[in-house]
mmCIF file of the N, C-alpha and C atoms, coordinates in Angstrom:
data_MODEL
# 
_entry.id   MODEL 
# 
loop_
_atom_site.group_PDB 
_atom_site.id 
_atom_site.type_symbol 
_atom_site.label_atom_id 
_atom_site.label_alt_id 
_atom_site.label_comp_id 
_atom_site.label_asym_id 
_atom_site.label_entity_id 
_atom_site.label_seq_id 
_atom_site.pdbx_PDB_ins_code 
_atom_site.Cartn_x 
_atom_site.Cartn_y 
_atom_site.Cartn_z 
_atom_site.occupancy 
_atom_site.B_iso_or_equiv 
_atom_site.pdbx_formal_charge 
_atom_site.auth_seq_id 
_atom_site.auth_comp_id 
_atom_site.auth_asym_id 
_atom_site.auth_atom_id 
_atom_site.pdbx_PDB_model_num 
ATOM 1   N N  . MET A 1 1  ? 0.834   -1.191  0.000  1.00 0.00 ? 1  MET A N  1 
ATOM 2   C CA . MET A 1 1  ? 0.000   0.000   0.000  1.00 0.00 ? 1  MET A CA 1 
ATOM 3   C C  . MET A 1 1  ? 0.871   1.244   0.000  1.00 0.00 ? 1  MET A C  1 
ATOM 4   N N  . GLY A 1 2  ? 0.357   2.286   -0.615 1.00 0.00 ? 2  GLY A N  1 
ATOM 5   C CA . GLY A 1 2  ? 1.069   3.541   -0.641 1.00 0.00 ? 2  GLY A CA 1 
ATOM 6   C C  . GLY A 1 2  ? 0.453   4.546   0.314  1.00 0.00 ? 2  GLY A C  1 
ATOM 7   N N  . MET A 1 3  ? 1.021   5.735   0.300  1.00 0.00 ? 3  MET A N  1 
ATOM 8   C CA . MET A 1 3  ? 0.556   6.788   1.198  1.00 0.00 ? 3  MET A CA 1 
ATOM 9   C C  . MET A 1 3  ? -0.916  7.110   0.961  1.00 0.00 ? 3  MET A C  1 
ATOM 10  N N  . LYS A 1 4  ? -1.332  7.210   -0.302 1.00 0.00 ? 4  LYS A N  1 
ATOM 11  C CA . LYS A 1 4  ? -2.722  7.563   -0.609 1.00 0.00 ? 4  LYS A CA 1 
ATOM 12  C C  . LYS A 1 4  ? -3.687  6.552   0.000  1.00 0.00 ? 4  LYS A C  1 
ATOM 13  N N  . GLU A 1 5  ? -3.372  5.275   -0.142 1.00 0.00 ? 5  GLU A N  1 
ATOM 14  C CA . GLU A 1 5  ? -4.228  4.227   0.423  1.00 0.00 ? 5  GLU A CA 1 
ATOM 15  C C  . GLU A 1 5  ? -4.221  4.269   1.951  1.00 0.00 ? 5  GLU A C  1 
ATOM 16  N N  . ASP A 1 6  ? -3.045  4.499   2.534  1.00 0.00 ? 6  ASP A N  1 
ATOM 17  C CA . ASP A 1 6  ? -2.948  4.551   3.996  1.00 0.00 ? 6  ASP A CA 1 
ATOM 18  C C  . ASP A 1 6  ? -3.713  5.742   4.565  1.00 0.00 ? 6  ASP A C  1 
ATOM 19  N N  . LEU A 1 7  ? -3.676  6.862   3.856  1.00 0.00 ? 7  LEU A N  1 
ATOM 20  C CA . LEU A 1 7  ? -4.430  8.037   4.305  1.00 0.00 ? 7  LEU A CA 1 
ATOM 21  C C  . LEU A 1 7  ? -5.930  7.803   4.168  1.00 0.00 ? 7  LEU A C  1 
ATOM 22  N N  . GLY A 1 8  ? -6.321  6.981   3.202  1.00 0.00 ? 8  GLY A N  1 
ATOM 23  C CA . GLY A 1 8  ? -7.732  6.706   2.968  1.00 0.00 ? 8  GLY A CA 1 
ATOM 24  C C  . GLY A 1 8  ? -8.284  5.575   3.806  1.00 0.00 ? 8  GLY A C  1 
ATOM 25  N N  . SER A 1 9  ? -7.439  4.902   4.563  1.00 0.00 ? 9  SER A N  1 
ATOM 26  C CA . SER A 1 9  ? -7.913  3.794   5.397  1.00 0.00 ? 9  SER A CA 1 
ATOM 27  C C  . SER A 1 9  ? -8.732  4.348   6.564  1.00 0.00 ? 9  SER A C  1 
ATOM 28  N N  . ASP A 1 10 ? -9.476  3.469   7.208  1.00 0.00 ? 10 ASP A N  1 
ATOM 29  C CA . ASP A 1 10 ? -10.297 3.889   8.349  1.00 0.00 ? 10 ASP A CA 1 
ATOM 30  C C  . ASP A 1 10 ? -9.895  3.085   9.568  1.00 0.00 ? 10 ASP A C  1 
ATOM 31  N N  . PRO A 1 11 ? -9.227  3.704   10.529 1.00 0.00 ? 11 PRO A N  1 
ATOM 32  C CA . PRO A 1 11 ? -8.810  5.099   10.615 1.00 0.00 ? 11 PRO A CA 1 
ATOM 33  C C  . PRO A 1 11 ? -7.564  5.371   9.766  1.00 0.00 ? 11 PRO A C  1 
ATOM 34  N N  . PRO A 1 12 ? -7.340  6.649   9.444  1.00 0.00 ? 12 PRO A N  1 
ATOM 35  C CA . PRO A 1 12 ? -6.166  6.998   8.641  1.00 0.00 ? 12 PRO A CA 1 
ATOM 36  C C  . PRO A 1 12 ? -4.865  6.488   9.269  1.00 0.00 ? 12 PRO A C  1 
ATOM 37  N N  . CYS A 1 13 ? -3.990  5.981   8.416  1.00 0.00 ? 13 CYS A N  1 
ATOM 38  C CA . CYS A 1 13 ? -2.648  5.477   8.776  1.00 0.00 ? 13 CYS A CA 1 
ATOM 39  C C  . CYS A 1 13 ? -2.701  4.156   9.549  1.00 0.00 ? 13 CYS A C  1 
ATOM 40  N N  . HIS A 1 14 ? -3.845  3.532   9.634  1.00 0.00 ? 14 HIS A N  1 
ATOM 41  C CA . HIS A 1 14 ? -3.995  2.271   10.373 1.00 0.00 ? 14 HIS A CA 1 
ATOM 42  C C  . HIS A 1 14 ? -3.063  1.165   9.870  1.00 0.00 ? 14 HIS A C  1 
ATOM 43  N N  . PRO A 1 15 ? -2.923  0.970   8.538  1.00 0.00 ? 15 PRO A N  1 
ATOM 44  C CA . PRO A 1 15 ? -2.011  -0.090  8.084  1.00 0.00 ? 15 PRO A CA 1 
ATOM 45  C C  . PRO A 1 15 ? -0.574  0.098   8.581  1.00 0.00 ? 15 PRO A C  1 
ATOM 46  N N  . ARG A 1 16 ? -0.140  1.332   8.689  1.00 0.00 ? 16 ARG A N  1 
ATOM 47  C CA . ARG A 1 16 ? 1.231   1.588   9.154  1.00 0.00 ? 16 ARG A CA 1 
ATOM 48  C C  . ARG A 1 16 ? 1.359   1.320   10.648 1.00 0.00 ? 16 ARG A C  1 
ATOM 49  N N  . ALA A 1 17 ? 0.323   1.634   11.412 1.00 0.00 ? 17 ALA A N  1 
ATOM 50  C CA . ALA A 1 17 ? 0.344   1.333   12.846 1.00 0.00 ? 17 ALA A CA 1 
ATOM 51  C C  . ALA A 1 17 ? 0.345   -0.182  13.066 1.00 0.00 ? 17 ALA A C  1 
ATOM 52  N N  . CYS A 1 18 ? -0.432  -0.894  12.265 1.00 0.00 ? 18 CYS A N  1 
ATOM 53  C CA . CYS A 1 18 ? -0.466  -2.353  12.379 1.00 0.00 ? 18 CYS A CA 1 
ATOM 54  C C  . CYS A 1 18 ? 0.876   -2.970  12.010 1.00 0.00 ? 18 CYS A C  1 
ATOM 55  N N  . ALA A 1 19 ? 1.547   -2.391  11.024 1.00 0.00 ? 19 ALA A N  1 
ATOM 56  C CA . ALA A 1 19 ? 2.862   -2.910  10.621 1.00 0.00 ? 19 ALA A CA 1 
ATOM 57  C C  . ALA A 1 19 ? 3.849   -2.813  11.777 1.00 0.00 ? 19 ALA A C  1 
ATOM 58  N N  . ILE A 1 20 ? 3.762   -1.758  12.573 1.00 0.00 ? 20 ILE A N  1 
ATOM 59  C CA . ILE A 1 20 ? 4.642   -1.620  13.744 1.00 0.00 ? 20 ILE A CA 1 
ATOM 60  C C  . ILE A 1 20 ? 4.351   -2.733  14.736 1.00 0.00 ? 20 ILE A C  1 
ATOM 61  N N  . GLN A 1 21 ? 3.083   -2.972  15.025 1.00 0.00 ? 21 GLN A N  1 
ATOM 62  C CA . GLN A 1 21 ? 2.709   -4.019  15.980 1.00 0.00 ? 21 GLN A CA 1 
ATOM 63  C C  . GLN A 1 21 ? 3.176   -5.391  15.500 1.00 0.00 ? 21 GLN A C  1 
ATOM 64  N N  . ASP A 1 22 ? 3.004   -5.667  14.216 1.00 0.00 ? 22 ASP A N  1 
ATOM 65  C CA . ASP A 1 22 ? 3.455   -6.949  13.659 1.00 0.00 ? 22 ASP A CA 1 
ATOM 66  C C  . ASP A 1 22 ? 4.968   -7.092  13.794 1.00 0.00 ? 22 ASP A C  1 
ATOM 67  N N  . CYS A 1 23 ? 5.690   -6.032  13.472 1.00 0.00 ? 23 CYS A N  1 
ATOM 68  C CA . CYS A 1 23 ? 7.152   -6.049  13.552 1.00 0.00 ? 23 CYS A CA 1 
ATOM 69  C C  . CYS A 1 23 ? 7.617   -6.275  14.986 1.00 0.00 ? 23 CYS A C  1 
ATOM 70  N N  . LEU A 1 24 ? 7.013   -5.559  15.919 1.00 0.00 ? 24 LEU A N  1 
ATOM 71  C CA . LEU A 1 24 ? 7.403   -5.722  17.319 1.00 0.00 ? 24 LEU A CA 1 
ATOM 72  C C  . LEU A 1 24 ? 7.170   -7.154  17.788 1.00 0.00 ? 24 LEU A C  1 
ATOM 73  N N  . GLY A 1 25 ? 6.032   -7.724  17.421 1.00 0.00 ? 25 GLY A N  1 
ATOM 74  C CA . GLY A 1 25 ? 5.726   -9.095  17.811 1.00 0.00 ? 25 GLY A CA 1 
ATOM 75  C C  . GLY A 1 25 ? 6.720   -10.095 17.246 1.00 0.00 ? 25 GLY A C  1 
ATOM 76  N N  . LYS A 1 26 ? 7.140   -9.882  16.007 1.00 0.00 ? 26 LYS A N  1 
ATOM 77  C CA . LYS A 1 26 ? 8.075   -10.792 15.339 1.00 0.00 ? 26 LYS A CA 1 
ATOM 78  C C  . LYS A 1 26 ? 9.509   -10.626 15.834 1.00 0.00 ? 26 LYS A C  1 
ATOM 79  N N  . ASN A 1 27 ? 9.790   -9.481  16.458 1.00 0.00 ? 27 ASN A N  1 
ATOM 80  C CA . ASN A 1 27 ? 11.164  -9.180  16.871 1.00 0.00 ? 27 ASN A CA 1 
ATOM 81  C C  . ASN A 1 27 ? 11.313  -9.048  18.379 1.00 0.00 ? 27 ASN A C  1 
ATOM 82  N N  . GLY A 1 28 ? 10.472  -9.750  19.122 1.00 0.00 ? 28 GLY A N  1 
ATOM 83  C CA . GLY A 1 28 ? 10.595  -9.748  20.573 1.00 0.00 ? 28 GLY A CA 1 
ATOM 84  C C  . GLY A 1 28 ? 10.477  -8.369  21.191 1.00 0.00 ? 28 GLY A C  1 
ATOM 85  N N  . TYR A 1 29 ? 9.685   -7.516  20.579 1.00 0.00 ? 29 TYR A N  1 
ATOM 86  C CA . TYR A 1 29 ? 9.444   -6.148  21.061 1.00 0.00 ? 29 TYR A CA 1 
ATOM 87  C C  . TYR A 1 29 ? 10.718  -5.310  21.137 1.00 0.00 ? 29 TYR A C  1 
ATOM 88  N N  . ASN A 1 30 ? 11.644  -5.604  20.221 1.00 0.00 ? 30 ASN A N  1 
ATOM 89  C CA . ASN A 1 30 ? 12.869  -4.809  20.075 1.00 0.00 ? 30 ASN A CA 1 
ATOM 90  C C  . ASN A 1 30 ? 12.540  -3.621  19.165 1.00 0.00 ? 30 ASN A C  1 
ATOM 91  N N  . GLU A 1 31 ? 12.336  -2.458  19.777 1.00 0.00 ? 31 GLU A N  1 
ATOM 92  C CA . GLU A 1 31 ? 11.910  -1.271  19.030 1.00 0.00 ? 31 GLU A CA 1 
ATOM 93  C C  . GLU A 1 31 ? 12.908  -0.866  17.954 1.00 0.00 ? 31 GLU A C  1 
ATOM 94  N N  . ALA A 1 32 ? 14.185  -1.090  18.189 1.00 0.00 ? 32 ALA A N  1 
ATOM 95  C CA . ALA A 1 32 ? 15.209  -0.684  17.224 1.00 0.00 ? 32 ALA A CA 1 
ATOM 96  C C  . ALA A 1 32 ? 14.999  -1.367  15.869 1.00 0.00 ? 32 ALA A C  1 
ATOM 97  N N  . LYS A 1 33 ? 14.493  -2.596  15.877 1.00 0.00 ? 33 LYS A N  1 
ATOM 98  C CA . LYS A 1 33 ? 14.294  -3.331  14.627 1.00 0.00 ? 33 LYS A CA 1 
ATOM 99  C C  . LYS A 1 33 ? 13.085  -2.831  13.849 1.00 0.00 ? 33 LYS A C  1 
ATOM 100 N N  . CYS A 1 34 ? 12.272  -2.005  14.463 1.00 0.00 ? 34 CYS A N  1 
ATOM 101 C CA . CYS A 1 34 ? 11.045  -1.534  13.825 1.00 0.00 ? 34 CYS A CA 1 
ATOM 102 C C  . CYS A 1 34 ? 11.025  -0.016  13.644 1.00 0.00 ? 34 CYS A C  1 
ATOM 103 N N  . SER A 1 35 ? 12.144  0.639   13.897 1.00 0.00 ? 35 SER A N  1 
ATOM 104 C CA . SER A 1 35 ? 12.158  2.105   13.860 1.00 0.00 ? 35 SER A CA 1 
ATOM 105 C C  . SER A 1 35 ? 11.805  2.651   12.478 1.00 0.00 ? 35 SER A C  1 
ATOM 106 N N  . HIS A 1 36 ? 12.159  1.931   11.418 1.00 0.00 ? 36 HIS A N  1 
ATOM 107 C CA . HIS A 1 36 ? 11.809  2.394   10.070 1.00 0.00 ? 36 HIS A CA 1 
ATOM 108 C C  . HIS A 1 36 ? 10.290  2.437   9.880  1.00 0.00 ? 36 HIS A C  1 
ATOM 109 N N  . LEU A 1 37 ? 9.583   1.546   10.570 1.00 0.00 ? 37 LEU A N  1 
ATOM 110 C CA . LEU A 1 37 ? 8.121   1.545   10.478 1.00 0.00 ? 37 LEU A CA 1 
ATOM 111 C C  . LEU A 1 37 ? 7.506   2.670   11.295 1.00 0.00 ? 37 LEU A C  1 
ATOM 112 N N  . VAL A 1 38 ? 8.150   3.029   12.385 1.00 0.00 ? 38 VAL A N  1 
ATOM 113 C CA . VAL A 1 38 ? 7.698   4.189   13.167 1.00 0.00 ? 38 VAL A CA 1 
ATOM 114 C C  . VAL A 1 38 ? 7.854   5.442   12.313 1.00 0.00 ? 38 VAL A C  1 
ATOM 115 N N  . ASP A 1 39 ? 8.984   5.563   11.621 1.00 0.00 ? 39 ASP A N  1 
ATOM 116 C CA . ASP A 1 39 ? 9.192   6.708   10.726 1.00 0.00 ? 39 ASP A CA 1 
ATOM 117 C C  . ASP A 1 39 ? 8.110   6.749   9.645  1.00 0.00 ? 39 ASP A C  1 
ATOM 118 N N  . ALA A 1 40 ? 7.754   5.588   9.099  1.00 0.00 ? 40 ALA A N  1 
ATOM 119 C CA . ALA A 1 40 ? 6.718   5.527   8.063  1.00 0.00 ? 40 ALA A CA 1 
ATOM 120 C C  . ALA A 1 40 ? 5.360   5.968   8.614  1.00 0.00 ? 40 ALA A C  1 
ATOM 121 N N  . LEU A 1 41 ? 5.042   5.552   9.842  1.00 0.00 ? 41 LEU A N  1 
ATOM 122 C CA . LEU A 1 41 ? 3.788   5.984   10.462 1.00 0.00 ? 41 LEU A CA 1 
ATOM 123 C C  . LEU A 1 41 ? 3.798   7.494   10.655 1.00 0.00 ? 41 LEU A C  1 
ATOM 124 N N  . TYR A 1 42 ? 4.894   8.022   11.156 1.00 0.00 ? 42 TYR A N  1 
ATOM 125 C CA . TYR A 1 42 ? 4.970   9.464   11.393 1.00 0.00 ? 42 TYR A CA 1 
ATOM 126 C C  . TYR A 1 42 ? 4.829   10.250  10.089 1.00 0.00 ? 42 TYR A C  1 
ATOM 127 N N  . LYS A 1 43 ? 5.404   9.742   8.998  1.00 0.00 ? 43 LYS A N  1 
ATOM 128 C CA . LYS A 1 43 ? 5.255   10.404  7.698  1.00 0.00 ? 43 LYS A CA 1 
ATOM 129 C C  . LYS A 1 43 ? 3.799   10.386  7.255  1.00 0.00 ? 43 LYS A C  1 
ATOM 130 N N  . CYS A 1 44 ? 3.133   9.276   7.477  1.00 0.00 ? 44 CYS A N  1 
ATOM 131 C CA . CYS A 1 44 ? 1.717   9.170   7.138  1.00 0.00 ? 44 CYS A CA 1 
ATOM 132 C C  . CYS A 1 44 ? 0.903   10.156  7.973  1.00 0.00 ? 44 CYS A C  1 
ATOM 133 N N  . CYS A 1 45 ? 1.167   10.198  9.261  1.00 0.00 ? 45 CYS A N  1 
ATOM 134 C CA . CYS A 1 45 ? 0.443   11.112  10.147 1.00 0.00 ? 45 CYS A CA 1 
ATOM 135 C C  . CYS A 1 45 ? 0.707   12.563  9.771  1.00 0.00 ? 45 CYS A C  1 
ATOM 136 N N  . ASP A 1 46 ? 1.939   12.876  9.407  1.00 0.00 ? 46 ASP A N  1 
ATOM 137 C CA . ASP A 1 46 ? 2.265   14.230  8.993  1.00 0.00 ? 46 ASP A CA 1 
ATOM 138 C C  . ASP A 1 46 ? 1.466   14.598  7.740  1.00 0.00 ? 46 ASP A C  1 
ATOM 139 N N  . ALA A 1 47 ? 1.387   13.686  6.788  1.00 0.00 ? 47 ALA A N  1 
ATOM 140 C CA . ALA A 1 47 ? 0.595   13.922  5.576  1.00 0.00 ? 47 ALA A CA 1 
ATOM 141 C C  . ALA A 1 47 ? -0.888  14.067  5.922  1.00 0.00 ? 47 ALA A C  1 
ATOM 142 N N  . PHE A 1 48 ? -1.368  13.278  6.874  1.00 0.00 ? 48 PHE A N  1 
ATOM 143 C CA . PHE A 1 48 ? -2.756  13.370  7.331  1.00 0.00 ? 48 PHE A CA 1 
ATOM 144 C C  . PHE A 1 48 ? -3.050  14.771  7.867  1.00 0.00 ? 48 PHE A C  1 
ATOM 145 N N  . TYR A 1 49 ? -2.165  15.285  8.717  1.00 0.00 ? 49 TYR A N  1 
ATOM 146 C CA . TYR A 1 49 ? -2.375  16.626  9.282  1.00 0.00 ? 49 TYR A CA 1 
ATOM 147 C C  . TYR A 1 49 ? -2.230  17.713  8.225  1.00 0.00 ? 49 TYR A C  1 
ATOM 148 N N  . GLN A 1 50 ? -1.335  17.531  7.276  1.00 0.00 ? 50 GLN A N  1 
ATOM 149 C CA . GLN A 1 50 ? -1.204  18.514  6.198  1.00 0.00 ? 50 GLN A CA 1 
ATOM 150 C C  . GLN A 1 50 ? -2.487  18.579  5.372  1.00 0.00 ? 50 GLN A C  1 
ATOM 151 N N  . LYS A 1 51 ? -3.116  17.438  5.194  1.00 0.00 ? 51 LYS A N  1 
ATOM 152 C CA . LYS A 1 51 ? -4.343  17.372  4.390  1.00 0.00 ? 51 LYS A CA 1 
ATOM 153 C C  . LYS A 1 51 ? -5.567  17.872  5.158  1.00 0.00 ? 51 LYS A C  1 
ATOM 154 N N  . HIS A 1 52 ? -5.666  17.516  6.440  1.00 0.00 ? 52 HIS A N  1 
ATOM 155 C CA . HIS A 1 52 ? -6.896  17.778  7.195  1.00 0.00 ? 52 HIS A CA 1 
ATOM 156 C C  . HIS A 1 52 ? -6.762  18.855  8.269  1.00 0.00 ? 52 HIS A C  1 
ATOM 157 N N  . GLY A 1 53 ? -5.566  19.348  8.509  1.00 0.00 ? 53 GLY A N  1 
ATOM 158 C CA . GLY A 1 53 ? -5.363  20.378  9.524  1.00 0.00 ? 53 GLY A CA 1 
ATOM 159 C C  . GLY A 1 53 ? -4.919  19.781  10.847 1.00 0.00 ? 53 GLY A C  1 
ATOM 160 N N  . ASP A 1 54 ? -4.298  20.608  11.662 1.00 0.00 ? 54 ASP A N  1 
ATOM 161 C CA . ASP A 1 54 ? -3.696  20.157  12.920 1.00 0.00 ? 54 ASP A CA 1 
ATOM 162 C C  . ASP A 1 54 ? -4.712  19.692  13.960 1.00 0.00 ? 54 ASP A C  1 
ATOM 163 N N  . TYR A 1 55 ? -5.970  20.036  13.793 1.00 0.00 ? 55 TYR A N  1 
ATOM 164 C CA . TYR A 1 55 ? -6.960  19.637  14.794 1.00 0.00 ? 55 TYR A CA 1 
ATOM 165 C C  . TYR A 1 55 ? -7.751  18.396  14.393 1.00 0.00 ? 55 TYR A C  1 
ATOM 166 N N  . ALA A 1 56 ? -7.403  17.809  13.257 1.00 0.00 ? 56 ALA A N  1 
ATOM 167 C CA . ALA A 1 56 ? -8.014  16.540  12.853 1.00 0.00 ? 56 ALA A CA 1 
ATOM 168 C C  . ALA A 1 56 ? -7.548  15.450  13.820 1.00 0.00 ? 56 ALA A C  1 
ATOM 169 N N  . THR A 1 57 ? -8.262  14.342  13.863 1.00 0.00 ? 57 THR A N  1 
ATOM 170 C CA . THR A 1 57 ? -7.866  13.258  14.761 1.00 0.00 ? 57 THR A CA 1 
ATOM 171 C C  . THR A 1 57 ? -7.848  11.918  14.036 1.00 0.00 ? 57 THR A C  1 
ATOM 172 N N  . SER A 1 58 ? -6.918  11.102  14.421 1.00 0.00 ? 58 SER A N  1 
ATOM 173 C CA . SER A 1 58 ? -6.829  9.710   14.003 1.00 0.00 ? 58 SER A CA 1 
ATOM 174 C C  . SER A 1 58 ? -6.274  8.945   15.195 1.00 0.00 ? 58 SER A C  1 
ATOM 175 N N  . VAL A 1 59 ? -6.923  7.858   15.554 1.00 0.00 ? 59 VAL A N  1 
ATOM 176 C CA . VAL A 1 59 ? -6.461  7.088   16.712 1.00 0.00 ? 59 VAL A CA 1 
ATOM 177 C C  . VAL A 1 59 ? -5.060  6.528   16.502 1.00 0.00 ? 59 VAL A C  1 
ATOM 178 N N  . CYS A 1 60 ? -4.605  6.500   15.272 1.00 0.00 ? 60 CYS A N  1 
ATOM 179 C CA . CYS A 1 60 ? -3.282  5.954   14.968 1.00 0.00 ? 60 CYS A CA 1 
ATOM 180 C C  . CYS A 1 60 ? -2.168  6.997   15.047 1.00 0.00 ? 60 CYS A C  1 
ATOM 181 N N  . CYS A 1 61 ? -2.535  8.261   15.156 1.00 0.00 ? 61 CYS A N  1 
ATOM 182 C CA . CYS A 1 61 ? -1.546  9.332   15.106 1.00 0.00 ? 61 CYS A CA 1 
ATOM 183 C C  . CYS A 1 61 ? -1.513  10.124  16.409 1.00 0.00 ? 61 CYS A C  1 
ATOM 184 N N  . PRO A 1 62 ? -0.298  10.472  16.846 1.00 0.00 ? 62 PRO A N  1 
ATOM 185 C CA . PRO A 1 62 ? -0.217  11.402  17.977 1.00 0.00 ? 62 PRO A CA 1 
ATOM 186 C C  . PRO A 1 62 ? -0.733  12.771  17.529 1.00 0.00 ? 62 PRO A C  1 
ATOM 187 N N  . LYS A 1 63 ? -1.127  13.601  18.473 1.00 0.00 ? 63 LYS A N  1 
ATOM 188 C CA . LYS A 1 63 ? -1.565  14.956  18.122 1.00 0.00 ? 63 LYS A CA 1 
ATOM 189 C C  . LYS A 1 63 ? -0.479  15.642  17.314 1.00 0.00 ? 63 LYS A C  1 
ATOM 190 N N  . ALA A 1 64 ? -0.880  16.577  16.468 1.00 0.00 ? 64 ALA A N  1 
ATOM 191 C CA . ALA A 1 64 ? 0.047   17.208  15.520 1.00 0.00 ? 64 ALA A CA 1 
ATOM 192 C C  . ALA A 1 64 ? 1.277   17.804  16.207 1.00 0.00 ? 64 ALA A C  1 
ATOM 193 N N  . SER A 1 65 ? 1.082   18.522  17.306 1.00 0.00 ? 65 SER A N  1 
ATOM 194 C CA . SER A 1 65 ? 2.226   19.157  17.976 1.00 0.00 ? 65 SER A CA 1 
ATOM 195 C C  . SER A 1 65 ? 3.191   18.109  18.534 1.00 0.00 ? 65 SER A C  1 
ATOM 196 N N  . LEU A 1 66 ? 2.662   17.041  19.102 1.00 0.00 ? 66 LEU A N  1 
ATOM 197 C CA . LEU A 1 66 ? 3.497   15.969  19.631 1.00 0.00 ? 66 LEU A CA 1 
ATOM 198 C C  . LEU A 1 66 ? 4.192   15.219  18.496 1.00 0.00 ? 66 LEU A C  1 
ATOM 199 N N  . LEU A 1 67 ? 3.473   14.994  17.408 1.00 0.00 ? 67 LEU A N  1 
ATOM 200 C CA . LEU A 1 67 ? 4.056   14.329  16.246 1.00 0.00 ? 67 LEU A CA 1 
ATOM 201 C C  . LEU A 1 67 ? 5.273   15.093  15.750 1.00 0.00 ? 67 LEU A C  1 
ATOM 202 N N  . ARG A 1 68 ? 5.136   16.392  15.611 1.00 0.00 ? 68 ARG A N  1 
ATOM 203 C CA . ARG A 1 68 ? 6.261   17.192  15.098 1.00 0.00 ? 68 ARG A CA 1 
ATOM 204 C C  . ARG A 1 68 ? 7.443   17.170  16.052 1.00 0.00 ? 68 ARG A C  1 
ATOM 205 N N  . LEU A 1 69 ? 7.166   17.186  17.346 1.00 0.00 ? 69 LEU A N  1 
ATOM 206 C CA . LEU A 1 69 ? 8.242   17.084  18.328 1.00 0.00 ? 69 LEU A CA 1 
ATOM 207 C C  . LEU A 1 69 ? 8.948   15.739  18.199 1.00 0.00 ? 69 LEU A C  1 
ATOM 208 N N  . LYS A 1 70 ? 8.185   14.658  18.108 1.00 0.00 ? 70 LYS A N  1 
ATOM 209 C CA . LYS A 1 70 ? 8.777   13.327  17.984 1.00 0.00 ? 70 LYS A CA 1 
ATOM 210 C C  . LYS A 1 70 ? 9.589   13.206  16.692 1.00 0.00 ? 70 LYS A C  1 
ATOM 211 N N  . MET A 1 71 ? 9.065   13.754  15.601 1.00 0.00 ? 71 MET A N  1 
ATOM 212 C CA . MET A 1 71 ? 9.789   13.695  14.332 1.00 0.00 ? 71 MET A CA 1 
ATOM 213 C C  . MET A 1 71 ? 11.107  14.469  14.430 1.00 0.00 ? 71 MET A C  1 
ATOM 214 N N  . LYS A 1 72 ? 11.069  15.621  15.081 1.00 0.00 ? 72 LYS A N  1 
ATOM 215 C CA . LYS A 1 72 ? 12.282  16.419  15.258 1.00 0.00 ? 72 LYS A CA 1 
ATOM 216 C C  . LYS A 1 72 ? 13.303  15.659  16.106 1.00 0.00 ? 72 LYS A C  1 
ATOM 217 N N  . GLN A 1 73 ? 12.852  15.042  17.197 1.00 0.00 ? 73 GLN A N  1 
ATOM 218 C CA . GLN A 1 73 ? 13.755  14.284  18.062 1.00 0.00 ? 73 GLN A CA 1 
ATOM 219 C C  . GLN A 1 73 ? 14.370  13.102  17.317 1.00 0.00 ? 73 GLN A C  1 
ATOM 220 N N  . ARG A 1 74 ? 13.567  12.408  16.521 1.00 0.00 ? 74 ARG A N  1 
ATOM 221 C CA . ARG A 1 74 ? 14.084  11.254  15.776 1.00 0.00 ? 74 ARG A CA 1 
ATOM 222 C C  . ARG A 1 74 ? 15.123  11.723  14.750 1.00 0.00 ? 74 ARG A C  1 
ATOM 223 N N  . GLN A 1 75 ? 14.860  12.850  14.103 1.00 0.00 ? 75 GLN A N  1 
ATOM 224 C CA . GLN A 1 75 ? 15.809  13.371  13.132 1.00 0.00 ? 75 GLN A CA 1 
ATOM 225 C C  . GLN A 1 75 ? 17.118  13.766  13.802 1.00 0.00 ? 75 GLN A C  1 
ATOM 226 N N  . GLU A 1 76 ? 17.024  14.385  14.968 1.00 0.00 ? 76 GLU A N  1 
ATOM 227 C CA . GLU A 1 76 ? 18.229  14.772  15.691 1.00 0.00 ? 76 GLU A CA 1 
ATOM 228 C C  . GLU A 1 76 ? 19.039  13.539  16.088 1.00 0.00 ? 76 GLU A C  1 
ATOM 229 N N  . GLN A 1 77 ? 18.373  12.463  16.465 1.00 0.00 ? 77 GLN A N  1 
ATOM 230 C CA . GLN A 1 77 ? 19.065  11.219  16.820 1.00 0.00 ? 77 GLN A CA 1 
ATOM 231 C C  . GLN A 1 77 ? 19.779  10.635  15.603 1.00 0.00 ? 77 GLN A C  1 
ATOM 232 N N  . GLN A 1 78 ? 19.131  10.704  14.442 1.00 0.00 ? 78 GLN A N  1 
ATOM 233 C CA . GLN A 1 78 ? 19.728  10.171  13.215 1.00 0.00 ? 78 GLN A CA 1 
ATOM 234 C C  . GLN A 1 78 ? 20.911  11.000  12.762 1.00 0.00 ? 78 GLN A C  1 
ATOM 235 N N  . ASP A 1 79 ? 20.861  12.299  13.060 1.00 0.00 ? 79 ASP A N  1 
ATOM 236 C CA . ASP A 1 79 ? 21.933  13.196  12.616 1.00 0.00 ? 79 ASP A CA 1 
ATOM 237 C C  . ASP A 1 79 ? 23.205  13.032  13.447 1.00 0.00 ? 79 ASP A C  1 
ATOM 238 N N  . LYS A 1 80 ? 23.106  12.396  14.613 1.00 0.00 ? 80 LYS A N  1 
ATOM 239 C CA . LYS A 1 80 ? 24.281  12.243  15.491 1.00 0.00 ? 80 LYS A CA 1 
ATOM 240 C C  . LYS A 1 80 ? 25.237  11.211  14.948 1.00 0.00 ? 80 LYS A C  1 
# 
């Protein structure tokens, strides 16, 4: 599935959230092995907020302000 399909799912970005859960289960809940899927979920959520505004809601996405903070922190970690 691509971004368009994930944004159109009910709830939005649900397939990406499920992919994280599947990955964690398969990898003994080692978050490091699933970080690429967390990044994919955050990208989906960011696109969701860009499309629907910062006050839109999806149970799969953190609130817009928290999402941006988490994305910034993850980027800073990658830049080190």
